[in-house]
C-alpha positions as a printed NumPy array, in Angstrom:
array([[  25.097,  -64.871,   30.376],
       [  22.024,  -67.528,   30.071],
       [  22.459,  -70.941,   28.319],
       [  19.291,  -73.14 ,   27.473],
       [  16.35 ,  -73.454,   29.33 ],
       [  15.674,  -77.564,   29.825],
       [  12.482,  -78.859,   29.176],
       [  13.227,  -83.026,   29.668],
       [  14.025,  -84.522,   32.84 ],
       [  17.244,  -85.949,   33.625],
       [  18.174,  -89.592,   33.719],
       [  15.834,  -92.482,   32.7  ],
       [  12.92 ,  -90.108,   33.68 ],
       [  10.628,  -89.914,   30.188],
       [   9.838,  -86.95 ,   29.057],
       [   5.205,  -86.694,   28.768],
       [   3.277,  -84.854,   26.659],
       [   1.384,  -83.894,   30.472],
       [   4.707,  -82.27 ,   31.059],
       [   5.572,  -80.792,   28.298],
       [   1.495,  -78.957,   28.784],
       [   2.993,  -77.933,   31.944],
       [   6.011,  -76.467,   29.749],
       [   3.249,  -74.908,   27.63 ],
       [   1.794,  -72.926,   30.964],
       [   4.086,  -71.811,   32.564],
       [   5.262,  -69.738,   29.243],
       [   1.224,  -68.505,   29.256],
       [   2.236,  -67.094,   32.012],
       [   0.141,  -62.865,   31.47 ],
       [   3.368,  -60.301,   31.932],
       [   3.666,  -58.69 ,   34.688],
       [   2.15 ,  -61.577,   36.449],
       [   2.301,  -61.705,   40.488],
       [   0.205,  -63.471,   43.02 ],
       [   0.852,  -63.866,   47.155],
       [   2.157,  -67.501,   47.256],
       [   0.991,  -68.947,   49.975],
       [  -3.05 ,  -67.384,   49.575],
       [  -2.906,  -69.843,   45.995],
       [  -1.636,  -73.177,   48.385],
       [  -4.193,  -72.241,   49.902],
       [  -6.301,  -72.822,   47.284],
       [  -4.418,  -76.061,   45.485],
       [  -4.957,  -77.736,   49.545],
       [  -8.957,  -76.597,   48.805],
       [  -8.723,  -78.026,   45.765],
       [  -6.141,  -80.596,   45.758],
       [  -8.742,  -83.696,   44.823],
       [  -9.665,  -81.82 ,   41.437],
       [  -6.349,  -81.325,   40.633],
       [  -4.808,  -84.781,   41.505],
       [  -2.611,  -83.925,   44.48 ],
       [  -1.814,  -85.671,   47.271],
       [  -1.805,  -84.521,   50.994],
       [   2.305,  -86.168,   51.028],
       [   2.83 ,  -83.998,   47.698],
       [   1.472,  -80.992,   49.788],
       [   3.667,  -80.934,   52.313],
       [   6.742,  -80.733,   49.636],
       [   5.096,  -78.055,   47.541],
       [   4.667,  -76.082,   51.042],
       [   8.28 ,  -77.226,   51.372],
       [   9.264,  -75.463,   47.756],
       [   7.205,  -72.954,   48.841],
       [   9.368,  -71.728,   51.162],
       [  12.491,  -71.923,   49.159],
       [  11.293,  -68.515,   47.367],
       [  12.437,  -66.288,   49.281],
       [   9.382,  -63.728,   48.967],
       [   5.603,  -63.985,   49.559],
       [   5.015,  -63.217,   46.569],
       [   5.898,  -64.946,   43.307],
       [   6.191,  -62.832,   39.922],
       [   7.409,  -63.591,   36.374],
       [   9.71 ,  -60.787,   36.607],
       [  12.083,  -62.514,   39.32 ],
       [  13.469,  -65.93 ,   39.646],
       [  10.968,  -68.865,   40.217],
       [  13.47 ,  -71.646,   40.226],
       [  14.171,  -72.751,   43.492],
       [  17.529,  -75.379,   44.259],
       [  17.095,  -77.091,   47.336],
       [  18.4  ,  -80.75 ,   47.676],
       [  16.942,  -83.696,   48.958],
       [  18.177,  -83.485,   52.375],
       [  17.224,  -80.277,   52.283],
       [  13.743,  -80.305,   51.478],
       [  13.522,  -83.994,   53.585],
       [  14.08 ,  -82.418,   56.823],
       [  11.16 ,  -79.058,   56.432],
       [   8.935,  -81.998,   55.579],
       [   9.23 ,  -83.419,   58.715],
       [  11.555,  -86.103,   57.295],
       [  10.11 ,  -87.346,   54.644],
       [  12.232,  -90.691,   53.356],
       [  13.951,  -90.233,   50.568],
       [  12.287,  -92.642,   48.038],
       [   8.937,  -91.09 ,   48.862],
       [  10.058,  -88.272,   48.606],
       [  10.883,  -88.464,   45.26 ],
       [   7.367,  -90.041,   44.518],
       [   5.354,  -87.065,   45.461],
       [   7.607,  -85.175,   44.019],
       [   7.03 ,  -87.174,   40.138],
       [   3.144,  -86.124,   41.053],
       [   3.687,  -82.45 ,   41.893],
       [   4.957,  -82.588,   38.452],
       [   2.805,  -84.632,   37.411],
       [  -0.802,  -82.429,   38.136],
       [   1.392,  -79.688,   36.467],
       [   2.326,  -77.301,   40.016],
       [   6.398,  -77.839,   39.196],
       [   8.283,  -78.201,   36.027],
       [  11.758,  -79.763,   36.795],
       [  14.508,  -77.934,   35.38 ],
       [  17.085,  -80.693,   35.354],
       [  21.134,  -79.902,   35.289],
       [  23.256,  -81.649,   32.603],
       [  24.629,  -83.649,   35.79 ],
       [  20.676,  -83.666,   37.267],
       [  22.358,  -81.187,   40.675],
       [  20.056,  -78.066,   41.621],
       [  21.995,  -75.712,   41.199],
       [  22.003,  -72.13 ,   40.705],
       [  24.886,  -70.017,   39.047],
       [  24.943,  -66.216,   39.802],
       [  27.049,  -63.432,   38.166],
       [  29.305,  -60.429,   39.625],
       [  26.548,  -58.412,   41.161],
       [  24.923,  -61.528,   42.89 ],
       [  22.196,  -61.651,   40.358],
       [  21.193,  -64.862,   39.059],
       [  21.903,  -66.137,   35.913],
       [  21.178,  -70.12 ,   35.838],
       [  19.263,  -71.883,   38.298],
       [  18.199,  -75.515,   37.926],
       [  15.8  ,  -77.286,   39.939],
       [  11.935,  -77.123,   40.203],
       [  10.093,  -73.887,   38.659],
       [   7.108,  -72.78 ,   39.888],
       [   5.639,  -70.803,   37.44 ],
       [   2.757,  -73.123,   36.523],
       [   1.401,  -71.883,   39.834],
       [   1.55 ,  -68.01 ,   38.654],
       [   0.935,  -69.097,   35.379],
       [  -2.823,  -70.419,   37.343],
       [  -3.587,  -69.175,   40.016],
       [  -7.095,  -68.381,   38.819],
       [  -7.649,  -71.273,   37.845],
       [  -6.832,  -72.692,   41.614],
       [  -8.68 ,  -69.819,   43.051],
       [ -11.879,  -71.398,   40.392],
       [ -11.534,  -74.816,   41.401],
       [ -11.301,  -73.801,   44.792],
       [ -14.556,  -72.358,   44.698],
       [ -15.848,  -75.122,   43.176],
       [ -15.118,  -77.064,   45.843],
       [ -16.534,  -74.607,   48.757],
       [ -19.621,  -74.323,   46.412],
       [ -19.773,  -78.916,   46.634],
       [ -19.173,  -78.836,   50.204],
       [ -21.864,  -75.965,   51.547],
       [ -24.486,  -78.109,   48.887],
       [ -23.718,  -81.655,   50.078],
       [ -24.213,  -79.527,   54.082],
       [ -27.287,  -78.32 ,   52.475],
       [ -28.854,  -82.143,   51.332],
       [ -27.653,  -83.658,   54.391],
       [ -29.501,  -81.263,   56.382],
       [ -32.437,  -81.47 ,   54.06 ],
       [ -32.729,  -85.213,   54.137],
       [ -32.381,  -85.555,   57.937],
       [ -35.485,  -83.121,   58.639],
       [ -36.934,  -85.335,   55.557],
       [ -36.496,  -88.05 ,   57.601],
       [ -37.918,  -86.586,   60.599],
       [ -40.641,  -84.801,   59.085],
       [ -42.224,  -88.432,   57.521],
       [ -41.729,  -90.762,   60.011],
       [ -43.317,  -88.3  ,   63.446],
       [ -45.99 ,  -87.746,   60.223],
       [ -46.751,  -91.618,   60.24 ],
       [ -46.697,  -92.188,   64.136],
       [ -49.529,  -89.309,   63.97 ],
       [ -51.691,  -90.467,   61.673],
       [ -51.369,  -93.731,   62.888],
       [ -52.016,  -93.037,   66.75 ],
       [ -54.935,  -90.242,   65.702],
       [ -56.798,  -92.87 ,   63.729],
       [ -56.111,  -90.852,   60.555],
       [ -58.049,  -93.502,   57.211],
       [ -54.608,  -94.517,   55.036],
       [ -52.484,  -96.827,   54.409],
       [ -49.82 ,  -96.457,   56.409],
       [ -48.453,  -99.472,   56.207],
       [ -47.508,  -98.941,   52.666],
       [ -46.227,  -95.677,   53.295],
       [ -43.887,  -96.951,   56.351],
       [ -43.037,  -99.648,   53.189],
       [ -41.808,  -96.848,   51.167],
       [ -40.209,  -95.157,   53.515],
       [ -37.973,  -98.024,   54.294],
       [ -37.371,  -98.692,   50.278],
       [ -36.042,  -95.103,   50.479],
       [ -34.13 ,  -95.226,   53.069],
       [ -32.273,  -98.916,   52.652],
       [ -30.98 ,  -97.25 ,   49.57 ],
       [ -28.929,  -94.955,   51.58 ],
       [ -25.075,  -96.204,   51.631],
       [ -22.92 ,  -95.355,   55.058],
       [ -21.41 ,  -92.49 ,   52.959],
       [ -23.379,  -91.366,   50.121],
       [ -22.054,  -88.597,   47.62 ],
       [ -24.319,  -85.496,   47.367],
       [ -26.117,  -86.843,   43.576],
       [ -27.986,  -89.581,   46.032],
       [ -28.213,  -87.509,   48.866],
       [ -30.449,  -85.437,   46.843],
       [ -31.733,  -88.18 ,   44.482],
       [ -33.267,  -89.663,   48.119],
       [ -34.504,  -86.173,   49.353],
       [ -36.998,  -86.412,   45.842],
       [ -38.122,  -89.381,   47.046],
       [ -38.35 ,  -88.062,   50.247],
       [ -39.693,  -85.056,   49.985],
       [ -42.386,  -87.052,   47.538],
       [ -43.725,  -89.46 ,   50.401],
       [ -43.858,  -86.683,   53.036],
       [ -46.054,  -84.408,   50.384],
       [ -48.246,  -87.548,   50.041],
       [ -48.004,  -87.409,   54.36 ],
       [ -49.14 ,  -84.716,   54.405],
       [ -51.453,  -83.581,   52.093],
       [ -53.275,  -86.648,   53.741],
       [ -53.119,  -85.314,   57.786],
       [ -54.237,  -81.938,   56.464],
       [ -56.996,  -83.134,   53.935],
       [ -57.975,  -85.036,   57.107],
       [ -58.158,  -81.947,   59.372],
       [ -59.721,  -80.047,   57.419],
       [ -62.588,  -82.374,   56.504],
       [ -62.96 ,  -82.97 ,   59.973],
       [ -63.42 ,  -79.209,   60.536],
       [ -65.937,  -79.048,   57.68 ],
       [ -67.611,  -81.756,   59.578],
       [ -68.281,  -79.624,   62.227],
       [ -69.128,  -76.643,   60.508],
       [ -71.878,  -78.952,   58.98 ],
       [ -73.124,  -79.937,   62.634],
       [ -74.156,  -76.211,   62.894],
       [ -75.926,  -75.604,   59.646],
       [ -77.224,  -78.198,   58.809],
       [ -75.608,  -78.976,   55.028],
       [ -72.964,  -79.105,   53.375],
       [ -72.345,  -78.847,   49.846],
       [ -70.22 ,  -82.208,   49.38 ],
       [ -72.923,  -83.989,   50.871],
       [ -75.791,  -83.765,   49.541],
       [ -77.837,  -87.249,   49.304],
       [ -76.857,  -89.176,   46.469],
       [ -80.3  ,  -91.649,   47.209],
       [ -82.626,  -88.383,   46.424],
       [ -81.179,  -87.874,   42.155],
       [ -83.896,  -90.693,   41.144],
       [ -84.48 ,  -88.127,   37.864],
       [ -83.008,  -89.083,   35.091],
       [ -80.045,  -87.386,   33.135],
       [ -81.624,  -85.197,   30.798],
       [ -84.157,  -83.959,   33.9  ],
       [ -81.357,  -82.897,   35.982],
       [ -79.194,  -81.657,   33.674],
       [ -81.92 ,  -78.845,   33.118],
       [ -82.588,  -78.389,   36.666],
       [ -79.949,  -75.901,   38.501],
       [ -78.895,  -77.248,   42.063],
       [ -78.594,  -74.012,   44.764],
       [ -75.343,  -72.689,   45.114],
       [ -73.547,  -73.364,   48.535],
       [ -72.362,  -70.673,   50.93 ],
       [ -70.376,  -68.049,   51.313],
       [ -68.847,  -71.007,   54.374],
       [ -69.059,  -73.335,   52.683],
       [ -67.351,  -72.244,   49.543],
       [ -64.301,  -71.21 ,   52.535],
       [ -63.692,  -74.381,   53.497],
       [ -63.782,  -75.918,   49.856],
       [ -60.992,  -72.835,   48.997],
       [ -58.845,  -74.013,   52.265],
       [ -58.43 ,  -77.69 ,   50.845],
       [ -55.366,  -78.661,   49.677],
       [ -54.161,  -77.524,   46.245],
       [ -52.676,  -80.184,   44.898],
       [ -54.413,  -83.287,   43.337],
       [ -55.219,  -86.43 ,   45.58 ],
       [ -52.258,  -88.759,   45.69 ],
       [ -52.951,  -91.884,   43.909],
       [ -52.716,  -94.603,   46.955],
       [ -55.073,  -92.223,   48.884],
       [ -57.454,  -92.479,   46.395],
       [ -56.746,  -96.61 ,   45.425],
       [ -57.399,  -97.116,   49.528],
       [ -61.173,  -95.131,   48.967],
       [ -61.479,  -96.616,   46.144],
       [ -60.3  , -100.46 ,   46.006],
       [ -63.384, -101.297,   43.27 ],
       [ -62.168,  -99.805,   40.6  ],
       [ -58.804, -101.974,   41.09 ],
       [ -61.169, -104.193,   39.56 ],
       [ -61.747, -102.871,   36.133],
       [ -57.937, -102.185,   35.569],
       [ -56.356, -104.536,   33.176],
       [ -55.39 , -107.472,   34.64 ],
       [ -56.408, -106.129,   37.799],
       [ -53.725, -104.419,   39.173],
       [ -53.514, -100.21 ,   39.036],
       [ -49.71 ,  -98.62 ,   39.495],
       [ -49.779,  -94.858,   37.302],
       [ -52.286,  -92.379,   37.16 ],
       [ -52.881,  -94.033,   33.237],
       [ -53.672,  -97.242,   34.791],
       [ -56.641,  -95.439,   37.142],
       [ -57.831,  -93.544,   34.261],
       [ -58.204,  -96.886,   31.478],
       [ -60.152,  -98.371,   34.269],
       [ -62.354,  -94.904,   34.618],
       [ -63.087,  -95.724,   30.927],
       [ -63.872,  -99.062,   31.562],
       [ -66.154,  -98.617,   34.742],
       [ -68.238,  -96.063,   32.808],
       [ -70.565,  -97.368,   30.989],
       [ -71.157, -100.451,   33.716],
       [ -72.191,  -97.367,   35.24 ],
       [ -74.847,  -96.098,   32.653],
       [ -72.62 ,  -92.784,   32.505],
       [ -73.557,  -91.666,   28.47 ],
       [ -70.393,  -90.439,   26.601],
       [ -71.424,  -86.482,   26.572],
       [ -71.394,  -86.416,   30.525],
       [ -68.006,  -87.786,   30.684],
       [ -67.036,  -85.462,   28.158],
       [ -68.521,  -82.497,   30.001],
       [ -67.512,  -83.982,   33.421],
       [ -63.253,  -84.182,   32.247],
       [ -63.438,  -80.456,   30.15 ],
       [ -65.376,  -78.625,   33.77 ],
       [ -63.67 ,  -80.616,   36.121],
       [ -60.053,  -82.576,   34.319],
       [ -58.99 ,  -86.118,   33.016],
       [ -57.914,  -87.193,   35.794],
       [ -60.482,  -85.249,   38.367],
       [ -63.389,  -86.53 ,   36.793],
       [ -62.071,  -90.519,   36.431],
       [ -61.895,  -89.721,   40.924],
       [ -65.344,  -88.519,   40.636],
       [ -66.683,  -91.677,   38.427],
       [ -64.279,  -93.572,   40.971],
       [ -65.332,  -92.717,   44.126],
       [ -69.468,  -93.472,   42.31 ],
       [ -68.7  ,  -96.825,   41.479],
       [ -67.357,  -96.785,   44.617],
       [ -71.166,  -96.054,   46.239],
       [ -73.121,  -97.317,   43.524],
       [ -75.141,  -99.184,   45.545],
       [ -76.229,  -96.197,   47.414],
       [ -77.405,  -93.887,   44.141],
       [ -79.743,  -94.371,   41.864],
       [ -78.643,  -92.426,   38.95 ],
       [ -74.698,  -92.125,   38.405],
       [ -74.9  ,  -89.985,   35.515],
       [ -77.688,  -87.56 ,   36.731],
       [ -75.244,  -87.658,   39.43 ],
       [ -72.202,  -87.201,   37.624],
       [ -73.84 ,  -83.666,   35.983],
       [ -74.961,  -82.231,   39.147],
       [ -71.121,  -82.506,   40.588],
       [ -70.274,  -81.638,   36.679],
       [ -72.464,  -78.169,   37.361],
       [ -70.734,  -77.915,   40.586],
       [ -67.354,  -78.239,   39.475],
       [ -68.073,  -75.288,   36.767],
       [ -69.199,  -72.855,   39.576],
       [ -65.923,  -73.914,   41.88 ],
       [ -68.071,  -75.079,   44.343],
       [ -66.664,  -79.018,   43.953],
       [ -63.999,  -80.607,   44.69 ],
       [ -62.702,  -84.786,   45.518],
       [ -61.085,  -84.112,   48.376],
       [ -64.32 ,  -83.984,   50.605],
       [ -65.631,  -87.44 ,   48.658],
       [ -62.523,  -89.485,   48.793],
       [ -61.432,  -88.567,   52.625],
       [ -65.769,  -89.494,   53.572],
       [ -65.6  ,  -92.439,   51.749],
       [ -62.002,  -93.192,   53.608],
       [ -63.447,  -93.007,   57.091],
       [ -66.073,  -94.569,   56.093],
       [ -63.865,  -98.006,   55.478],
       [ -62.617,  -96.555,   58.529],
       [ -66.078,  -96.512,   60.393],
       [ -66.288, -100.038,   58.754],
       [ -63.371, -101.772,   60.075],
       [ -63.905, -100.248,   63.783],
       [ -67.2  , -101.804,   63.931],
       [ -66.043, -105.373,   62.145],
       [ -63.127, -105.285,   64.894],
       [ -65.503, -104.832,   67.142],
       [ -68.427, -107.628,   66.436],
       [ -66.785, -110.514,   67.601],
       [ -66.102, -109.057,   71.004],
       [ -69.903, -108.143,   71.05 ],
       [ -71.02 , -111.383,   70.481],
       [ -68.731, -113.105,   72.77 ],
       [ -70.466, -110.215,   75.136],
       [ -74.004, -111.439,   74.098],
       [ -73.903, -114.746,   74.416],
       [ -73.103, -115.182,   77.65 ],
       [ -76.138, -114.867,   79.576],
       [ -77.856, -116.498,   82.929],
       [ -77.051, -119.746,   83.656],
       [ -79.982, -122.122,   85.302],
       [ -78.935, -124.608,   87.768],
       [ -80.011, -128.42 ,   87.494],
       [ -81.793, -127.949,   90.71 ],
       [ -83.755, -125.431,   89.655],
       [ -83.942, -127.2  ,   85.946],
       [ -85.964, -130.485,   87.676],
       [ -88.159, -128.129,   90.227],
       [ -89.466, -126.736,   87.038],
       [ -90.338, -130.042,   85.694],
       [ -91.624, -131.738,   88.525],
       [ -95.865, -131.796,   87.973],
       [ -97.804, -129.559,   89.681],
       [ -99.925, -131.15 ,   92.402]])
């Protein structure tokens, strides 16, 4: 004979809305639902942090499941187990009574089990004449069956998060290795660039890495490192390819990007009418082999430091500051608004500004900045112009000048060392001739 099914706990333990929600979830179990209990337990164990369970509470849940006689939990059978505290403590490896009660409450709060307390708080089952359980008081395992699909989805989410964390950690390790070794290669090979600034940026990024970082922090650091990696890679690749282009020029005798700026002495409009000859197929192949990405701002500023004097406040931190400085430099170089507008249309605003900065850096070598810009604009329309060789040539010139300046003191010191004349020889030379 089935009596009333209790919904509240025995004694002074209060009833909560969370417990009521767990009971509602248990009642929503589909008819005929059945799950393999140890498979569900593995899902619960995997997703315990999301569920809110603890290691010890799961040890108690494992013990409770062991008291169910079947390997399958089914809504058609009895899902209430009624072990005593002594039996639970024995199967939980001798857990103390206070710890047992505390973690049983955790299982109830997590919605993994429901208390079905008897009038006196004891756990037992009343059986009929045929040996079937008519009424049981103890712990109801129905929520495990009702939420089995939810637990499986949570376990899959945890597995996916672990995989994403592992991938992010591997990516961070690879990026750190690549950036450090590429910086060392750039310094040892004498590649022009502000390597001190690059190393400072790298140290600043790595300094934000905590001892124990979540996946989101790792991915954020990976994105910053990837940008730095891209910048360093572009510096090395462009240096390698421009050095190859220089080798090709030594064979062919000319290069499309190395036209003599001093030869441009005509007026802007005269140059506008004159078409320059196109590059050879080999030169066009060199242009196509250059990086497709835009030049990093740091490289441009290293190659063209004079443009910073045109910026408001004397500092350029973003491309918008660079573009504003180019607008200031344009009239100073004598470039007409029409020439500037055509350059922006043919190259793009950023590339045109980089070209103008390079012209400003070599202003003492160029007779007509406006005419030179129009010439480069014509080449850009034909796909025969890129700012990479121009900027890298400036960087190489800057590096050569720095090396020459470093050798100058040593050469001056060597030049000062001459033949020394002894005092005796001086006296001999001063004697009057007989």
